[in-house]
N, C-alpha and C positions, 0 to 999 in steps of 0.2 A: 427632520422628517416628522410629519404629523402622524401619530399612531392613535387609533381609536381604542379606548379601553373597554373591553366587553364586561357586561354584568355576569354574575354567577350563573344566572339562568341561560344567558347566551352561550357561555362557555360550555355548560352542560349539554345544550342542544348540539353545538358544534362537535363535541366529543362523541355524542351518541351517533351522529351522522357518520363520522370517520370509522367508528367501531362497526357500524352496520355494513359499511362497504367492505371492510376487511373480512368480515364474516361471510359475505357473499362470495368473495374470492377463495377464502381458505377453508370454508366449512366450519363445522361446530365441534371439532376435536377439542378435547379437554386441555391438551398441552401441545403447543406448536413452538418449536425452537426458533431462535433467530437464524442460526446457520449450523447445521449439524452435518458430519461427514456421511457419505453414502458409500457403502461397501457392497458392491454387487458384481464385482469382477473376480480376478484371480488373486486377491489379496491373501487369502489363507494359504493358497498353494505356494506362493512365493515366500511368504514369511516362514512357513513350515519348512521349506527347503533350506533356508538359512539355519534354522534350528537343527535340522537333521544333519546338515553338513558341518555345523560348528562355526560357520562364517557369519558372525553376528556383529563384529566390531567395524572399524572404519576402513577395512580392506575387504574387497569381495566383488564378485561379478555384477551384483545388482547396483553398486555405486557407479561403476563404469557404464552400465546399461542405462541407468537413470540420467546420467549426464548426456549420453548420446540422444536419448529421447527428447531432452530439453532443447538440444541444438536443432533437432528435426522440427520441433513444434514452433520454436521462436525464430529460427533462421539465423541465430547467432552462431558464429564459428566455434565458440568454446563455451562450455558451462562447467563450473566447479561447484560441486555440492558441498553445503556447509550444514552445521548443526542447528542453525537458526537464521531467519531473515535478518535479524539485527546484526549477527556476526558477519553475514555477507555484506551488509551495508558498511560496517566498520572497515572491512578489508577493502572494499571498493574505494572508500575515502582515502585510506592510506596509500593505495596503489595510484590514486589520482594525484598524489603529492600533497595532500592536506597534512599539516603538521601542527605542532604545539604553538598556540598563540594566533593561529589563523582564524578568520571568520568564514563561516559557510552559510550561504543563504538557503533557508528552508521555509516551508509554509508554517504558519502558526496553527492552521487547521490540519492536523495530522495526528496519527498515533505517536505516542511518546518515543518510540524506538527511533524515529527519524532524527530527533534532536539528541537522544542519548548516544547514538552512534557517532555523532559529531564530537560529543564530549569524550567518548572513548579514545578518539584520535588526538585528544589534547586541544581541540579547537573550540571555538565559541559559536553557537548557533545565532544567526541573524535572521529575524522573522519578517516575512513579507505576507502580503494579502492574497486572498484567493479570488477566483473568478466565480461569479454568481451562477453561471451555467454549468461549467465543468467541475467546479468545486476544487480544482487544482490551482497552482500558481497562476496569477494573472500576469501575462507577459507585458501588458501595457503599464500596469501599476509597477511591475518590477523595473521596467526601463525608466520610468519617471523617478523612481526612488534612487536608482543607481546614478542617474544624472545629478541628483542632489548630493550624493555622499562620496562618489568615487573621485579620487585624485590619482592620476596616472604618474607613477614614478618610474620613468623608463617604460618597460613593458609590464610593470607590476601594478595592478589595481589596489589602491589603499583606501580604506575608510578614513576620510579626512577628519572625522570626529573622534575616532579611537586610535588612529595610527596603525591599526592592524591590517595585514594583507587580507584581501578578499580572495579566497582560494577556489571556491567551487559553488555551484548552485545545485540543489537537490529537489527537483520537482517530483511530486507524488501523484500517481494516478489513483485518485480518491475513489474508494468503493468499487474499483475496477473500471471507472470511466477515464479514458485517455484525456489528459490535459492538452492544452495547445502547445504540444511539445516542439513542433517545428519553429514556432515563434520564440519560444523560450530558448531553444538552441541558438537561434540567431542573436538574441540579446546576450547570451553567455559568450558567444564568440566575439562580439563587438568589444566586450570588456575583458576578454582574456580569462574568463572563468571556466574551470573544468566543469563538464556536465556529467553528473552521476544520477541516474534515474532510480528512484525508489518505486520499483514495479512490484512491490510485495503483494499487492491486492489484484493485479491485473493479468495473471496468466490466462491466455486465451483472448485477450483484447488487442485490437489493432487500431492504428491511426494512419489514414491514407494508405491502407493496405499493408503497412509494416507493423510487425508485432511491437508492443511496448517493450522498452528495455533495449531497443536497437538504435536509439538516437544519440547516445553519448558513447564515450569509450568504455564505460562500465555501467552495469546495472545490477540491482539486487532483487531477488525473488524470495517469497516466503511460502512455506508449506506447513504452517501451524495447523492445529486441529480444526480451526474454523475456516480455513481457506477453501477455495473451490476444489483444489487438489491438496491432499494432506499426506505427510509422511509421519504424522504424530507431532513432530517438531522438526523443523528443518528449513533450509534456504538454499540459495545458489547465487553465484556470481556469473553474470553473462558478459562476454566481451568478444570482439572480433580480433583482438590483438593476441597473437600466440605467446609472446613474451610475458604479457600481463597475466595470461591464463596460467602459464607455467609458474610464475611467481605466486599467484593466488593459491595454487595447489601446494606450493612449498610452505608458505607462511601459515596456512591453515592446518598443517601437519607438524606444528612446532618448529618449522624450519630445520628439520632433521636432514642431515646429509646421508645419502644412500650408502649403506654398508651392510654386510651380512650379519654382523653382530655388534659393532661399535656404535656408541651414542655420541654423535658430534653434531654441532649446530653452528650455523654461520650468521644468525641474526635472531632478534626476538621474534618468536612465532606464537601461534595460538592453537589451542586444542579445539579447532572449529570444524573438523571434518564430519560429514554425515555418516553414521554407522550403516553397515550393509543391511541390517535388520530393518531400519527405517527406509532405506532406499528400495528394498523389496516391496514394501507397502506402496511407495511412490510410483514404482514401475507399473503396478496394477492400476493405480489411480490415473496415471497419465494415459493409459490405454483407453480410459473412459472419458477423457476430457471433452471430446466433441459432444458426447451425449450430455455431459453435465452442463456445458455452455448452452446447448440447445434447450434443455429443460429450464434453465434459469432465464433465458431470453423469452421463452414461452410464458413463464410466470410474470416477467416484467411487462409483457404485452397485455396480459390479463389485468394487472394493476393499472396500467396506463389507461386502458379502456374504462375500467370501473371508476377511476377518479376523474375522468375527463370532464364530466359535468358537475363536479362537486366544487362549490364556491369556497374560496379561501384556502385551498391547498393545491400544491403542484407536485406531481410525481416526477422524480428526477429521471429524465430521458438521456440516452447516450448523446454526446455532442455531435455536431456536424463533422462529417468525414471520419467518423469513428464507428467501430463495432465493439460494443462493450460486453464483457462477461457478466455484468450485473452481479458482481460478487455480493454486495449488499444493496437491496432495493431501499429507496429513501423517499420520504415525503418532506416537502418544505412548506410550512404553514405561512400564510400571508402575514404581513406585519400586524394587522389588526387582531390576528388570532394567536399571536405569540404567547400570550398569557395562558393559553390552553395546553401548552406543551406538557407541563408537569402533570396536569390532570389526565391527559391522554396516555402518558407513560404509565401512570398508576392504574388506570382503568384496563388497558390492554394486558398488562402483566398480571393483574388480578384475575383476568378472564383466561389466563393461560396462553395468551399470544405474546411471546417474548419480543419486546421492542427495546430499543436503546437510543439514547440521544447521540449526537455527534460527540466525539472526544472533546474534553475541555481544551480550550486554546492553550497551546504549549507556552506561549508568552505569559500566561497567567499562572503557570505552575511555580511553586515557591523557588525551585532551584534555577528557574530561568527568568524570573521577574526583572532582573537587572540586565538581561541580555539586550543587545541593540535590536531595533525593530523599525519597520516602516509603519505608516498609518495603516490600521487594520479594520476599516469600517465594514467591509463585506464579511470578513471572517467573524467579527463581533456580532453581526446581524444573523448570519447563518447558524451560528452555534446556539442561538436562542430559539431557532425555529425548525431545526431538522430532526427527524426521527427515522431511524432504520427499522424496517419491518421484516417479518419472516421471509427468508431468501434461500432456503435449502433446496438443492437440486432435486431431492427426492419428494418434494411436496406434490401431492396429487391434486390436480385441478378438476 
């Protein structure tokens, strides 16, 4: 690919133009966060109720209520609240049958928790490329790669180069934008791979009218402090399978067998349940989810209009057939302007507008540099050109 190298003066002019557009949308406030929580509902009432009644740990009415609200919002039959999105994804992988020595297909362009959860299960992440439009796993590239590496041994897909079983694929709905999950599901089914969705960023997003997290047997959500809805720190497992939901709740509470006073366990479990105190915060937040998403979509529309005529930059829009929560709004610089990314990050942050680049590719992290991977041309290009811009639901336009 031929890429024009800009001069210092050209980079400065380009950065000036981007900053000017951001200021027109965001105003001249001295400090604008990338994404901060918005507490304008009954958060204090519910949290105070936990404190007043003493129900602050992993048992209480708000945990059950939070799980019910999640099923109503997503349409999943069951939700199991956990202490983190990473823990939720770890449990999803184990319940999907991922074990020690397996390989799990994940995008290289993702937050590190996606690959770390695979490692927690004793498996090996196998990195694949992303789609230029959705930023999620590219189903066409995935299919081509699997054709090259898969050798079926009976009903078991095996990586012919490593000899390891390919157990699952974990698509991520990047920055809240639904990936081409229907096509990914078709590819996974053809090769006998379990489909586990990393929907950590996409609460409130739908694809073809179905909420993200509803396309495989299991999915993970996150409610970290910077998510659209927060519990301070937390996550959830989504599934339509009653037995898997029951097992998820069991293993996330140390696999303790019910008894009035004895401590007995029937398998290795985890201390992964969400405390009632955090769930209370989450219940109040979920009540406001429609308003949050509406605000974020309004902000995204303002960005899209403002950057529509700006040469050399693309605002990331929701994909076809999708309705995105726009968790993080993003700009992608044209290849000729890639050299301006560092200067743009420095300038915006110096001026109090918090911006961040895409996460560094997981395949480039030291602990994963030897992991198997497909060619990653799109991911390697996007990571040099993408910048996340202020996206809080409480921003005043």
